[in-house]
N, C-alpha and C positions, 0 to 999 in steps of 0.2 A: 612285372619285368622293370628293372631300374631304368630311369630315363636315359642314362648314358648309353646302356646296352641297347635300348630301343633305337637310339639315333645311330649307333653303329650298324645295327641290323638293316635299318632303312637305307643307309648309305651303301652297304654291301649289296643290297638288292638292286639299287640304281646302277651300280657298276656292272652287275651281271646283265642287266637289261640294256646296257649301253645308253642309259639316259640319266638326266638329272631331274630336278623337279619340274612340273609342268610350267610353273611361273618362269623358269629359266629357258626352257626349250620351245615355248610357244609365243613368240613375239607376234604382234600385229605386223603385217607386211605392206608397205606401200611402195610400189614401183611406178616411178614417174618417167615417161618417155616423151622426149621432144621429137619433132619430125623435121629432118634435114638441118638440124643444128650442127655446125661445124665445131671441130676441136678448138679453133681459135676464136669462138664466139662468146666465151665467158671470161670475165676479168681474171678469175683464178686459173685460168688456162692461157692467159696471155693477151686477151683482148684489151685494147687501149681506149676504144671508143664506145664501149657498151658497159654500162654499170649493172652489176649482178651481186649486190651485197648479200642477199639471202643464200644464194648458192655458194658464194665465197665463204659465208659463215658456216654452211653445211660442210664444206670441204675442210675448214679450220677445226670443226668439231668432230670430223670423222676421218675416213681414209680416202684420199685422193688418188685415183688410178690413172696413170699416164700411158699405160699400154692396155687400154680397155678396147675390145673389138665388138663390133656388131656385124651386120652384113651389109652389102653395098647398095641395097635398094629396099624399099618398104615392106612388101610382102614377105620375102625371104627372111628379113630380119625379125619380123614378128612371129613367123613360124618357128625360127630357131629358138627364140625366147620361150615360146610357149611349149615347146616339146623337148628342149634340151638336146637337140640334134642338129647336125649340119643339114641344110635343107635338101641336099642331094640324097640324103638317107630317107627322108620322110616319104611315106606312101601318099600319093595325091589322087584326086577323083579321076576315074577311068585311066589310072596308071600313067597320067601325064607328068611332065616335068616343066612347069610353067615359069615364065619370067617373074610373075608374082605368085608365089607358092599358094596352092589350093589344097591344104591338108585333107586327107581322106577322113571320114567320120570315125574310123577305127584308131587313128592316132589319139593318144592320151594327153590331154593339155594340162598345163600347170594348175589351171583353175579347178579342173576335175580332181586332180590330186589333193589340193588343199581343201576343197569342198568335202571330200570323202574323209579328211582328217578332222572334220568339225569346224572348219573356217567358214565364215560368211564371205561370199566372194562378189565383187562388183567390178564391172567395167565401165569407165567414163572416157569418152573420146572416140578415137579412130580404131576400127577393127581391122579391116583389110585382109581377111583370111577366108573369104567366101561366105555365101549366104545360101547355099543349097541345103536340102534337107540334111540335118545332122551336122552341119558346118557352122552354123551361126554361133555367136558367143553363149547364148543361153543353152543351146544343146551341148556346147563344149565346156560347160561347168560354171558359168557365171550366173548367179542367182539374181543379181541386180544389174540392169542395163540401162545406159543412156549413151548411145553410140551412133556413129555413121558407118555404113557398110564398108566404105573405102575412104579415099582421100577427100579433101575439101575442094579439089580441083587440080588441073594439070597445066595451067597456063598462068602467065604474069597477072592477067586481069580476069575478073569473073566473065565467063562467056554468056551472051544473051540466051535466056531460056534455061540455063543450067539450074538444076534443083538437087541440092544434097539434103537427104532426109536424116533427121535424128530419130532413133527408134528406142523403145523399151524392150521390145522383142520383135521378131519378124511379123511385119504387118501392122505394128502398132506405132505409127508415126506420131511424134509429139511436137515436132517443129521442123521447119525446113530452112535451108540457107539459099536465098535466091538473089539477094542484093548485097552491095558492099556494106550496108548498114547491118545486115545479118552477119556478115563475116567478121565485122568489128566486135561483135559480142561473143564470138566463139570461145575465147579463152576464159572470159568471165563466167559464161554459162557453164562451162565444164568444171570450173573451180567451185562454183556454187553447188553443183550436183555432187561433186567430190566431198565437200564438207558436210552435206546432208547425209551422205552415205556413212561418213565416219561417225557422225553423231548418232545415227540409227543403229550402229553397229558396236558402240562403245562398250557394251556389256558382253560381247563375244570376242574371240579372236577373229580377226578379219583380214582379208586380202583385197586390196584396192589396186586395180590396174588403171592408172591415170595417164591416158595416151593422148597428149595434147597434139593439136593439128599444126600448131606453129612451130617454126617459121616456114613451113611448106607454103608455097604460093597456091592460090592468091592470098597475099598477106592481109591480115585484118587486126586492128588494135583499137581499144577503147579510147574515148576522148581524153581520159586522165593521163594517158601515156603518149598520145599522138604528138609528134613533133618535139619530144623531150630528149631523144637520144642523139648523140653526135654522129650515129651511123645511119640516120635516116629512118624510113619506115621499117626497114629490116631490124635495126637495133631497137626501135620502139616495140616491136612484138616480143623481142627477147627480154627487154626490161619489164614488160607486163607479165611474161612467163615467170621471171625471177620473183616478182611480187606475189604471183600466184603460189609459188612454192613457199614463200614466207607465210602466206595465209594458211597453208596446210600445217606447217609447223606450229603456228599460233593456236590453231584449233587443237592439235594434239596436246599441247601444253595446257590449254584451257581446260580440257577434259581429263587431265591427269594421265595421259597415255603416252607422253613423250619418251619416258624411260623404257617403255614396253613396246616400242615400235621400231622396226627396222625400215629405213627408208633408202631406196636406191634410185639415183637419178642418172640418166643417160640419153643418148640420141639413137635413133634407128639406123642411121647411116650419116656419112659425111655431108657437106653442104652441096646444094645444087648450084652449079656455076655456069650453066648454059647461058650463051650470049642472048637468047631470047628473053630471059628474065632480068638480065642486067644486074643492077645494084639491089635486086630483090633476093639475092643469094648470099651465102655466108662465106666464112673463112676456114680453110683447113689448117690454119696455123703454120707450123714449120714444115708441113708434109706436102708431098707432090700429090696432084690429082684431086678428085672430088667424087661425088655420088656417082655410082655406076662403074667406076673404074677399079682396076686391080691395085692402084697405088695407095699408100697409107692414108691419104686424105679422104678416100671413100669409105674406109673401114674403121679407122681409129677414131674413137669419139670420146668426149669427156665422160668420165666415170666416177661417181661419188657414192660412198657407202656410209651411213651413219646409224648407229644405235648406242645411245649413251650408256657408258659403263660396260659395253660389250665389244663393240667394233673399235679397233685401233684409232685413237683420237689424235688429230693434229699431225698425221703422218702422210707422207707421199711415197707411193710405190710404183716402180716401173715393171713389176711382175706382171706377166701376161695373164689376163683374165677376159672373158667373153660372156656374151649373153647366153650362150648354150650352157654355161656353168651355173646359171642361176637356179634352174629347176632343182638339180641335185643339192645345191647349197640350201634352198629354201626347205627342201624336204628334211634335211638333216637338222635344220634349226627348228622346224615345227613339229617333228616326229611323224611326218607323213610318210606313207608307203610309196616307194618309187614305182613307176610303171614297170611292167614286166618286159617291155620292148627294149632293145639295145639302145643305149644313150651315148652321146659323144661328150657331154658335159661332165665336168669334175667338181667334186665338193670343195668349195673354197672357204669353208667355215673357219678352219684354223688360220688360214692366210688372212682372212678378215679380222680375226679376233685376237691373235696372239702375236705380239711384237717379235720381229726377227724371224718369223716363220716365212719361207719362200712360198711363191704360188706353186701348186703341184702342176700347173699347165706349163709345158716347155715347148709344145708345138701347136701351131694353128694353121688350118687350111683355108685357102682363099678360093671359093668357087664362085663363078658367074654363070648362073643357070647350071648346066650340068658339067661345064668346063672347069677342070682344076687349072687355075691360072697362076698360082703362087703357093708356096709353103714357107712359114716362118719356124725356125727352131732356135730358142734362146735369142741371141741378137742378130742372127742371120736370116735373110730372106732370099729365096730363089724365086725368080719371076720368069715364067716360061714363054718362049716365042709364040707369037700368035698372029693371025691375019687381022687386018683392020675390021673393026665392028664385030669381032669374033668371039667376044667374051660371053655373050648371051645369045646362043644359037637359037633359042626359042622365042626371042622377041627382037629380031634383027632390025626391023623398022624403027623401033623405039630408040635404039641405041646408035643408029647410023649418025656418024659425025661425032660421036662422043668417044669412041674407042679407036686409038691409033694402032697401027700395026707395030709389032715388036719383032725385028728380024732375027734377033738372036736371044738365047736365054741369058739372064743377067743375075749376078749375085751381089747383094748389098748388105753392108753392116748397119743396121738400124741405129745402133748406139752411137756411132761416130758420123753417120751419114743418114740422118732421118729423112732428108729430101730425096733419097734414092737417086743420086746423081753420079756416083762412081762405081762402075761395074768392076768387081773384084774377081770375076769367075776365072780368069787366067792365072791369078796369083794364089788362089785358094782351092786347089784340086781336092783336097781331103774334105773340106767343107762342102764342096760341090757334090762329092760322092755320097756324103751322109744325107744331105737334103734331097738328093735324087732318089736315094733309097726310101726315104719317108714318103716321098711323092708316089713312088711305085707301089709301096705297100697300101697307100690310100686308094689308088686306082684299082688294085686288085680286090680291095674290099667294097668300095662304093661305086666304081666305074668312073667313066669320064664322058665327054661328049660323044664318044664313039659308041657308047652304050652302058648299060647299068652293070654293077658288080653284084655279087651274092649278098652283100650286106644291104643293099637298097631294098626298100619294102614296097610290096605290091599287094593289093587286096582284091582287085577285080580281074575277071577273065579278060583275054585280049592281048593286044601288043603292049609292050613295055616302053615307056617314053615315046608314045607316038607323037609325030610332028604334026599335030592337029590342034585346033582351038579346044579350050577346056570344055569338057562334056557337061551335059545337064546334071542336075542334082542327083546325088545318090540316095538311097533310103537311109533313114536314120538307124544307127545301130543300137542295139540294147545296151544300156549302161546301167551301172549300179545306181540305186535310188539315192538321191542327195540326202545327207543328213540334215535334219532341221536345225537351223541356226538358233 
């Protein structure tokens, strides 16, 4: 067969299969997640007192997303990322609906999906999605682990006697965080482990989930960065985090992997601004609210996507994109098979890679716990009336004092009013009607704090969404055997 005919036949077969060559569709994937980093904490997103040259360069060389959404608190945010679903849809252990989501072992995670597609998978950093049987990161698809089961603490300063373990797998503790000196090495230790994983995986397609603990309190920073930021200790931690991102890119370039690697950077939620932590919290930038609230400051986070020669370079987009969209996007880019379960995420591949293409996402739902608190459609956001402290009904003690009452439903235009200060409900009845309809459709599918809908998943016998503490570990489910890296 003549060479030109062979080329035409190969191209035709690729079109029929919906694929291009493996070199084009199987990038390495590095997902970098900060913890409690605010929208306004990076220089490329408006910070004036924190230097972030490496993330600024990443944004300049990639796609900067100014309407990128996570969830309002740690556990739900990680669950949404790993499953491509709103946390209210995900099945949890003993049918619960926890303030920090505890996905049931039957839920299929991003790491499982990519592992089964031939990727070597690794987690470095914070897990916070349960450690019961079948729930830990190794059971959920990660072949390499260096992780803490949950956060590095929940107070401004390290509490006496507190011990945070780092594990390779359940039961295999490799180090502990007990003192401030331990906390100060946290970012550097995770970066070192991440670079080692990249080196050991360089001959395979790989997925690295690099979930940093900073700038979640208690803060820690190495001596090289301590006292260097104009924003104090909080700024120091972010400047070290930025340097760590630079180290990741330097390693990718050194190994000749930079052009073959998709890197995404974001935060798990908005900044913690509790009075108890004072200046150890961050900035939501131009937005109202912070971590745990329904306002934009709690949900809208920095989003940066980079893949040289593939992702739109040097562009900024206000198109809506979310962490739940990354699983289907990574599946499309890697050739992985999507989970059989219903997903809420959308494939953002063309939006990321083709100039002028709009995001396929026009609507985003804001849930706190099981309560639908708001809905965004295009530039409009409808925020529903609520009682004080009522956004997370399954963890009321934790949010007491954080959540103010909202006596009436309010409508905001986020394009002209990002601070959500002018209620336009009375002036825009047609918009009110449309967003109310979208909310009603969501409640009919997923449910609300009054109870679950038919689209919410349950795997165990017994009550659904019982208002009881999380149950003991569930038996590990049978999963497909991992492919050898």
